[in-house]
C-alpha positions, 0 to 999 in steps of 0.5 A: 404420282398422286396430286399430294404425294410430294407433301406426305412422302417420307414422314411429311404433312399430314392431309386433313379435311377439316380446319383445326389448330395448327393446320394450314390451308393451301389454296392453288390458282392457275393464273394466266395460262398462254398456249402458243400452239395449235390445240387441235390436230392438223391432219397427219402433220406434226407440230414442233416448237421450242416454247409452247406456252406459259403457265403461273401457279399461285400458292396461298397459305392460310391458317385454317381457323382465320381468313387471313392469308399467311403467305402468297407465292407465285411462279410462272414457268413454260412447261416445254421440257426442251431446255437446249433450244432444241425443237420439241414435238407438240401433241396432246400426250407430250403437253400432258406429260410435260405439264404433269412434269411441271406440277410435280416440280411445283408439288416438290417446291411446295414440300420443301418450302413447308419443310423450311418453315417448320425447321425455322425457329418461331419468333 
């Protein structure tokens, strides 16, 4: 999936590269990445864990023509997809897939939040 496809699919938001009226600038920040498993292969051994880390993603929404922050939201999650407290195998490809799934989740949450804002009455 392309990074911003959640925003543009199904008559979504238009992505532009210049500031302008009615243009929202979205800043994303990865904060406080915690890894609790070996990052290097350990020979022929396999590593299993229930939880292998945490990461926080923060979004900042700005009017593209001003410097002020309109909104800021942050979410902290463990990217491990094992939800039943079972052990998950740790490998670079599994971690990468779990992180991609987490970023896809965050992109969809952002889209839903922006869609809710679009529907909200203006003050």
